[in-house]
C-alpha positions in Angstrom: 0.0 0.0 0.0 1.4 3.4 -0.9 1.2 6.4 1.4 -0.7 9.5 0.4 1.3 11.4 -2.2 3.7 8.6 -3.0 3.0 6.9 -6.3 2.6 3.1 -6.4 5.9 1.8 -7.9 4.1 -1.0 -9.7 1.1 1.0 -11.0 2.7 1.5 -14.5 2.8 -2.2 -15.3 -0.1 -3.5 -17.3 -1.3 -7.0 -17.9 -1.1 -8.2 -21.5 -4.8 -7.7 -21.9 -4.7 -4.2 -20.4 -1.8 -3.2 -22.7 -3.6 -4.5 -25.7 -6.7 -2.6 -24.8 -4.7 0.6 -24.1 -2.9 0.2 -27.5 -6.3 0.1 -29.2 -7.5 3.3 -27.5 -4.5 5.7 -26.9 -1.2 6.7 -28.4 1.6 5.5 -26.1 4.8 7.4 -25.4 8.2 5.7 -26.2 11.8 6.6 -26.1 14.2 5.4 -28.8 18.0 5.6 -28.6 20.7 5.4 -31.3 23.7 4.1 -29.4 27.0 5.6 -30.7 30.7 5.5 -29.9 32.5 8.9 -29.9 36.2 9.9 -30.1 37.9 12.2 -27.6 36.4 15.3 -29.3 32.9 13.9 -29.1 32.6 13.1 -32.8 30.5 10.0 -33.7 32.7 7.2 -35.0 30.4 4.2 -34.8 26.6 3.6 -34.6 25.1 0.5 -33.0 22.1 -1.3 -34.4 20.5 -4.4 -32.9 20.0 -7.4 -35.3 17.1 -9.7 -34.5 14.9 -12.3 -36.0 11.4 -11.0 -36.5 8.7 -13.4 -38.0 11.3 -15.4 -39.8 13.2 -12.4 -41.1 16.4 -10.8 -40.0 15.8 -7.1 -39.3 17.7 -4.2 -37.6 16.3 -2.0 -35.0 17.3 0.5 -32.3 16.9 0.6 -28.6 13.3 1.5 -27.8 10.6 1.0 -25.2 7.7 2.6 -23.4 7.8 5.4 -20.9 6.1 4.2 -17.8 3.6 6.2 -15.7 5.6 8.5 -13.4 8.9 7.8 -15.1 11.1 10.6 -16.4 12.4 10.5 -20.0 15.9 10.2 -18.6 15.0 7.2 -16.4 13.2 5.5 -19.3 16.2 6.0 -21.6 18.5 4.5 -19.0 16.2 1.6 -18.3 15.9 0.6 -21.9 19.6 1.1 -22.7 20.5 -1.1 -19.8 17.8 -3.7 -20.7 18.8 -3.8 -24.4 22.6 -3.3 -24.2 23.4 -4.7 -20.7 24.4 -3.2 -17.4 28.0 -2.6 -18.5 27.0 -0.4 -21.5 27.5 2.8 -19.5 25.4 5.3 -21.5 26.2 9.0 -21.3 22.7 10.4 -21.0 22.2 14.0 -22.3 22.3 16.7 -19.6 19.2 18.1 -21.4 16.8 15.4 -22.5 15.7 17.1 -25.7 15.2 14.6 -28.5 16.7 15.0 -31.9 13.3 14.0 -33.3 9.8 13.1 -32.3 8.5 10.2 -34.4 4.9 9.3 -34.7 4.1 5.6 -35.5 0.7 4.5 -36.8 -0.7 1.0 -37.2 -1.4 1.6 -40.9 0.9 2.8 -43.7 0.6 6.2 -45.3 -0.1 8.5 -42.3 3.6 8.7 -41.5 6.9 7.3 -42.6 6.9 5.3 -39.3 4.6 2.3 -38.7 3.9 -0.1 -35.8 1.2 -2.7 -36.5 0.4 -2.9 -32.8 -0.4 0.7 -32.0 -0.3 4.4 -32.5 2.8 5.6 -30.6 4.8 8.8 -30.2 8.5 8.3 -29.7 11.2 10.7 -28.4 14.4 9.8 -30.2 17.9 10.4 -28.8 21.5 9.8 -29.8 23.3 8.4 -26.8 27.1 7.8 -26.5 28.1 4.5 -24.9 31.3 4.1 -23.0 31.2 0.5 -21.8 30.8 -3.0 -23.1 27.5 -3.5 -24.9 25.9 -7.0 -24.9 22.6 -7.4 -26.9 19.3 -8.1 -25.3 17.8 -11.6 -25.1 15.7 -11.3 -28.3 18.5 -9.7 -30.3 21.0 -11.8 -32.2 23.8 -9.3 -32.0 24.7 -5.6 -31.7 26.5 -4.4 -34.8 28.8 -1.3 -34.7 28.9 0.5 -38.1 30.7 3.5 -39.4 28.4 6.5 -40.2 28.7 5.7 -43.9 27.7 2.0 -43.4 24.8 3.0 -41.1 23.4 5.5 -43.6 23.6 3.0 -46.5 20.5 1.7 -48.2 21.6 -1.9 -47.3 21.3 -1.1 -43.6 18.4 1.4 -43.5 16.2 -0.8 -45.7 16.6 -3.7 -43.2 15.2 -1.6 -40.4 11.7 -2.2 -39.2 8.8 0.3 -39.1 10.7 3.1 -40.9 13.5 3.2 -38.4 16.0 3.6 -41.3 14.7 7.2 -41.7 15.0 7.7 -38.0 18.6 6.5 -38.1 19.4 8.8 -41.0 17.9 11.7 -39.0 20.1 10.8 -36.0 23.2 10.8 -38.2 22.2 14.2 -39.6 21.6 15.6 -36.1 25.2 14.8 -35.1 26.7 16.0 -38.4 27.9 12.6 -39.8 25.4 11.9 -42.5 27.6 11.2 -45.5 
């Protein structure tokens, strides 16, 4: 039982049925992170993409997940980076959590360049430098580090699900490394 004024720490977790019903009725807020490696001057040298099997296909994706009720954007970013890349990834979260882009995902094509067949979602997208050892999450096959030119290539961006190739290119442009 929570005391008055203290939020229940477990109130943001929904059952599968509650989540499915919520997805049918409301847009959900997500954070997405493009993990990067930077040199001593802060220039992006590598971009990390997760490779996973999805319905029998090999696809690429980025770190992403829902923002829970009562959770700050910074906390949500950290939680998803740790969950997807491991506790030793050591992300350098931005001092000001202003995203490089706000992406809107729709369950049908044509409304936006971003799609998610499960739901209507709004995503705050960030470029986050990683300083530690990254190990991919359980449902990812691997984490691949690419040069900016490789990451921006059609071969990579076309393998990304839900239009995330455009999101990746926007991330590269936001840090000045879009070839």
